[in-house]
C-alpha positions as CSV (number, residue, x, y, z in Angstrom):
1,M,0.0,0.0,0.0
2,F,2.9,2.4,0.6
3,N,5.1,1.4,-2.3
4,D,5.4,2.3,-6.0
5,P,7.2,0.4,-8.7
6,P,9.8,-1.0,-8.9
7,A,9.8,-1.7,-5.1
8,H,6.1,-2.6,-5.2
9,G,6.5,-5.2,-7.8
10,R,9.4,-6.8,-6.0
11,L,7.4,-7.1,-2.8
12,R,4.3,-8.3,-4.4
13,R,6.1,-11.0,-6.4
14,A,7.3,-12.5,-3.1
15,A,3.8,-13.7,-2.2
16,A,1.7,-13.4,-5.4
17,R,2.3,-17.0,-6.5
18,S,0.9,-18.3,-3.2
19,F,-2.4,-16.4,-3.6
20,G,-3.4,-17.3,-7.2
21,P,-6.8,-18.7,-7.9
22,R,-5.5,-22.2,-8.8
23,V,-3.6,-22.3,-5.5
24,I,-6.4,-21.0,-3.4
25,A,-8.8,-23.6,-4.9
26,N,-6.7,-26.3,-3.1
27,F,-7.5,-24.7,0.2
28,D,-11.2,-25.7,0.1
29,T,-10.9,-28.8,2.4
30,W,-9.1,-27.1,5.4
31,V,-11.0,-23.8,5.1
32,R,-14.2,-25.8,5.2
33,E,-12.9,-27.6,8.4
34,I,-12.4,-24.2,10.0
35,V,-15.8,-23.0,9.0
36,V,-17.5,-26.2,10.2
37,E,-15.7,-26.0,13.6
38,V,-16.9,-22.4,14.1
39,L,-20.5,-23.2,13.1
40,Q,-20.6,-26.2,15.3
41,D,-19.4,-24.0,18.2
42,V,-22.0,-21.2,17.7
43,T,-24.8,-23.7,17.1
44,A,-24.0,-25.5,20.4
45,R,-23.9,-22.2,22.3
46,G,-27.1,-20.8,20.7
47,E,-26.7,-17.1,21.8
48,V,-23.6,-15.6,20.3
49,D,-22.3,-12.4,18.8
50,W,-22.0,-13.0,15.0
51,V,-19.1,-10.5,14.7
52,D,-17.0,-11.8,17.6
53,D,-17.8,-15.5,17.3
54,V,-18.0,-16.0,13.5
55,A,-16.9,-13.0,11.4
56,A,-13.7,-12.5,13.5
57,I,-12.8,-16.2,14.1
58,I,-13.0,-17.6,10.6
59,P,-10.6,-15.2,8.8
60,S,-8.2,-15.1,11.7
61,R,-7.9,-18.9,11.8
62,V,-7.6,-19.1,8.1
63,I,-4.9,-16.5,7.8
64,A,-3.1,-18.2,10.7
65,R,-3.1,-21.4,8.7
66,V,-2.0,-19.7,5.6
67,L,1.0,-18.2,7.4
68,G,1.8,-21.5,9.0
69,V,1.1,-20.7,12.6
70,P,1.0,-23.8,14.7
71,H,-2.5,-24.8,15.9
72,R,-1.6,-24.1,19.6
73,D,-0.7,-20.5,18.7
74,R,-3.7,-19.6,16.5
75,Q,-5.6,-17.9,19.3
76,R,-2.7,-15.5,19.6
77,I,-3.2,-14.5,16.0
78,V,-6.9,-13.9,16.6
79,D,-6.2,-11.8,19.7
80,W,-3.5,-9.7,18.0
81,T,-5.6,-9.1,14.9
82,L,-8.6,-8.0,17.0
83,A,-6.5,-5.8,19.2
84,I,-5.0,-3.9,16.2
85,F,-8.5,-3.2,14.8
86,Q,-10.0,-2.3,18.1
87,A,-7.1,0.1,18.7
88,A,-8.3,2.1,15.7
89,E,-11.5,2.9,17.6
90,T,-9.7,3.8,20.9
91,P,-8.7,7.5,21.3
92,D,-5.4,6.6,23.0
93,N,-3.0,8.0,20.3
94,G,-2.1,4.5,19.1
95,E,-0.9,3.3,22.5
96,T,-2.9,0.1,22.3
97,S,-1.5,-0.8,18.9
98,R,2.1,0.0,19.9
99,A,1.7,-2.3,22.9
100,V,0.6,-5.2,20.7
101,T,3.1,-4.7,17.8
102,P,6.4,-5.6,19.5
103,E,5.0,-8.8,20.9
104,M,3.5,-9.7,17.5
105,Y,6.7,-8.9,15.7
106,A,8.8,-10.9,18.1
107,Y,6.6,-13.9,17.5
108,L,6.8,-13.4,13.7
109,E,10.6,-13.3,13.8
110,R,10.7,-16.5,15.8
111,L,8.3,-18.0,13.2
112,R,10.8,-17.0,10.5
113,T,13.7,-18.8,12.1
114,Q,11.6,-21.8,12.8
115,K,10.4,-22.0,9.1
116,L,14.0,-21.9,7.9
117,R,14.9,-24.8,10.2
118,D,11.8,-26.7,9.3
119,P,10.3,-25.5,6.0
120,Q,6.6,-26.1,5.4
121,D,4.1,-25.4,2.7
122,D,3.0,-22.0,4.0
123,M,3.5,-18.2,3.6
124,A,5.9,-17.8,6.5
125,T,8.2,-20.3,4.9
126,V,7.9,-18.6,1.5
127,L,8.7,-15.2,2.9
128,A,11.5,-16.5,5.2
129,Q,13.2,-18.0,2.2
130,C,12.8,-14.8,0.3
131,V,14.8,-13.1,3.0
132,E,17.5,-15.7,2.8
133,R,17.7,-15.2,-1.0
134,G,17.9,-11.4,-0.6
135,E,14.6,-10.8,-2.4
136,I,13.2,-9.0,0.6
137,T,14.8,-7.7,3.8
138,Q,14.1,-8.9,7.4
139,P,12.1,-5.7,8.3
140,E,10.1,-6.2,5.0
141,Y,9.4,-9.8,6.1
142,L,7.9,-8.5,9.4
143,A,5.9,-5.8,7.7
144,Y,4.7,-8.3,5.1
145,T,3.5,-10.9,7.6
146,A,1.9,-8.3,9.8
147,L,0.1,-6.9,6.8
148,L,-1.1,-10.4,5.8
149,L,-2.6,-10.8,9.3
150,V,-4.5,-7.5,9.1
151,A,-5.4,-7.4,5.4
152,G,-6.3,-11.1,5.4
153,F,-8.7,-10.5,8.2
154,E,-10.6,-7.3,7.5
155,T,-12.3,-7.7,4.1
156,T,-13.6,-11.1,5.0
157,H,-14.5,-10.1,8.6
158,T,-16.5,-7.1,7.5
159,T,-18.3,-9.0,4.7
160,I,-19.3,-11.9,6.9
161,A,-20.6,-9.5,9.6
162,Q,-22.4,-7.0,7.3
163,A,-23.9,-9.7,5.1
164,M,-25.6,-11.3,8.1
165,R,-26.8,-7.9,9.4
166,L,-28.3,-7.1,5.9
167,A,-30.1,-10.4,5.8
168,L,-31.5,-10.0,9.3
169,E,-32.7,-6.4,8.8
170,D,-34.0,-6.6,5.2
171,A,-36.4,-9.3,4.2
172,E,-35.9,-8.6,0.5
173,I,-32.2,-9.1,0.8
174,A,-32.7,-12.2,2.9
175,G,-35.1,-13.6,0.3
176,A,-32.7,-12.9,-2.6
177,A,-29.8,-14.4,-0.8
178,G,-31.7,-17.5,0.2
179,R,-32.8,-18.1,-3.4
180,A,-29.3,-17.6,-4.7
181,V,-27.9,-20.2,-2.2
182,A,-30.7,-22.7,-2.9
183,A,-30.0,-22.3,-6.6
184,G,-26.2,-22.8,-6.1
185,N,-25.6,-19.3,-7.3
186,L,-23.0,-18.7,-4.6
187,D,-20.2,-17.1,-6.5
188,A,-22.5,-14.3,-7.8
189,L,-24.0,-13.9,-4.3
190,V,-20.6,-13.3,-2.8
191,E,-19.8,-10.7,-5.5
192,E,-23.0,-8.8,-4.9
193,Y,-22.4,-8.8,-1.1
194,L,-18.9,-7.5,-1.7
195,R,-20.3,-4.7,-4.0
196,F,-23.2,-3.8,-1.8
197,I,-21.1,-3.8,1.5
198,T,-17.8,-2.4,0.1
199,P,-15.7,-3.4,3.2
200,A,-12.8,-1.0,2.5
201,M,-14.6,2.2,1.7
202,N,-11.8,4.3,0.3
203,M,-8.1,4.6,-0.4
204,A,-5.8,7.5,-1.0
205,R,-3.2,7.9,-3.8
206,T,-0.6,10.6,-4.6
207,V,-0.5,12.0,-8.1
208,T,2.9,11.3,-9.7
209,R,2.6,13.6,-12.7
210,D,0.4,16.4,-13.9
211,V,-2.6,15.1,-15.7
212,D,-6.0,16.1,-17.0
213,F,-8.4,13.5,-15.7
214,H,-11.8,13.9,-17.5
215,G,-11.5,17.7,-17.2
216,T,-10.2,17.8,-13.7
217,Q,-6.6,19.1,-13.4
218,M,-4.5,17.0,-11.2
219,R,-1.0,18.2,-10.3
220,K,2.0,16.1,-9.2
221,G,1.9,15.7,-5.4
222,D,-1.9,16.1,-5.1
223,L,-3.6,13.7,-2.9
224,V,-6.5,11.8,-4.5
225,Q,-9.2,10.0,-2.5
226,L,-10.7,7.0,-4.2
227,F,-14.2,6.2,-2.9
228,F,-14.9,2.6,-3.6
229,T,-18.3,3.1,-2.0
230,A,-19.2,5.5,-4.8
231,A,-17.7,3.4,-7.5
232,N,-19.7,0.4,-6.4
233,R,-23.0,2.4,-6.6
234,D,-22.1,4.1,-9.9
235,P,-25.3,4.0,-12.1
236,A,-23.2,4.2,-15.2
237,V,-21.8,0.8,-14.4
238,F,-24.5,-0.9,-12.3
239,P,-28.1,-0.6,-13.3
240,D,-30.3,0.1,-10.2
241,P,-27.2,0.3,-8.1
242,H,-28.9,0.5,-4.7
243,H,-30.8,-2.7,-5.3
244,F,-29.3,-6.0,-4.0
245,D,-29.3,-8.3,-7.0
246,P,-27.3,-11.7,-6.7
247,S,-28.0,-12.3,-10.4
248,R,-26.2,-9.1,-11.4
249,T,-23.8,-9.7,-14.3
250,P,-21.3,-8.5,-15.0
251,N,-20.4,-7.3,-11.5
252,R,-17.3,-5.2,-12.0
253,H,-17.2,-4.0,-8.4
254,M,-14.2,-2.3,-6.7
255,A,-14.3,-4.0,-3.3
256,F,-10.8,-5.3,-3.9
257,G,-9.4,-2.2,-5.5
258,N,-8.0,-2.2,-9.0
259,G,-4.7,-2.1,-10.9
260,P,-1.3,-2.9,-9.4
261,H,-2.6,-2.5,-5.8
262,N,-5.6,-4.8,-6.1
263,C,-6.0,-7.1,-3.1
264,I,-3.6,-10.0,-3.3
265,G,-5.9,-12.1,-1.0
266,Q,-9.2,-11.6,-2.9
267,Y,-9.5,-15.2,-4.0
268,L,-9.0,-16.4,-0.4
269,A,-11.7,-14.0,0.9
270,R,-14.2,-15.2,-1.7
271,L,-13.5,-18.8,-0.8
272,E,-14.1,-18.3,2.9
273,I,-17.4,-16.4,2.4
274,R,-18.7,-18.9,-0.2
275,I,-17.9,-21.9,2.0
276,L,-19.6,-20.2,5.0
277,F,-22.8,-19.7,2.9
278,E,-22.6,-23.3,1.7
279,E,-22.2,-24.8,5.2
280,M,-24.9,-22.7,6.7
281,H,-27.3,-23.9,4.1
282,R,-26.2,-27.5,4.3
283,R,-26.8,-27.4,8.1
284,G,-30.1,-25.6,7.9
285,L,-28.9,-22.9,10.2
286,T,-31.4,-20.2,11.2
287,V,-30.1,-16.9,12.6
288,A,-32.3,-14.4,14.4
289,L,-31.4,-11.0,15.9
290,N,-30.9,-11.0,19.7
291,G,-30.2,-7.3,20.3
292,E,-29.2,-4.2,18.4
293,P,-26.3,-4.3,15.9
294,R,-23.6,-1.7,16.7
295,R,-21.4,-0.1,14.1
296,G,-17.8,0.9,14.6
297,L,-16.2,4.3,14.2
298,S,-14.2,4.3,11.0
299,T,-14.0,6.3,7.8
300,F,-12.0,3.5,6.2
301,I,-13.8,0.2,7.0
302,N,-17.6,-0.3,6.8
303,K,-17.2,-1.7,10.3
304,L,-19.7,-3.6,12.4
305,V,-18.5,-4.4,15.9
306,S,-21.5,-6.2,17.4
307,L,-24.4,-8.3,16.1
308,P,-26.1,-10.3,18.9
309,V,-27.9,-13.3,17.4
310,V,-29.5,-16.7,18.3
311,V,-28.4,-19.6,16.1
312,T,-30.5,-22.7,15.7
313,T,-30.4,-25.6,13.3
314,A,-33.0,-27.5,11.4
315,G,-31.3,-30.7,12.6
316,R,-30.5,-32.1,9.2
317,P,-28.4,-35.4,9.6
318,E,-25.5,-33.9,7.6
319,A,-25.3,-31.0,10.1
320,R,-23.8,-33.4,12.6
321,S,-21.0,-34.5,10.4
């Protein structure tokens, strides 16, 4: 996010191969295991907070697995990730985040040395070996792995949380989503939720040269704010843009950005969300509001911080598998 070519290309290449669509397709089995584990837990408990107990847990555990964090340590990844995002809502001048970061970086450095001794098929190994080959530096490794934790969490976390809120609060959206799931139109449903929610709402870029952009004069050094929220409701691109339509095609939304900085983990995010919808349908899960949803304070993320619900199941035989 803070680099231009050629540094940006060098850094991106270090991980890009590990996040391609054909690689991510092989993650289905173990991502599904994580989703099933989480759904079994919330079903057994009944009364839960969908944000804390589902939306936060699934992507945190998935990204911990992608990095190669041992199972015994995955809760630490969940806790650190949540603490970093909660710090953004705390008016403490960043003290909460600064308290978390050294401990997290120390752990990630230990993970790097461990992966060099015992290489595995995971991102920490890939990046540790990149350091050894001189393709990235050790500080870049730390920044990279920390970014993977945060970025690998947020889009999926927000989409899972806000998708459930929308379905619970809007009968028309719930009906459209239910029909899409029943028809197996899951990929298109995920894309429409991503467009409609737009988890990361904006991004800033600095103009690198003077340019006339559709009649607007931009000068080198100007700051440009890109509002993905507006792009995803652009009537010139999306007919009836404020209508939730899982059959929308094409759906050229900007939820993952565009160009050289498009989200490297977008295929993983899509996989997690799709599998969640599949498993909820297969298990006949019913979710009902159990309190007032609460939004977070953020101009960057379309944040939901609480969604109290009651989760029940229709008791299908396969739900117990």
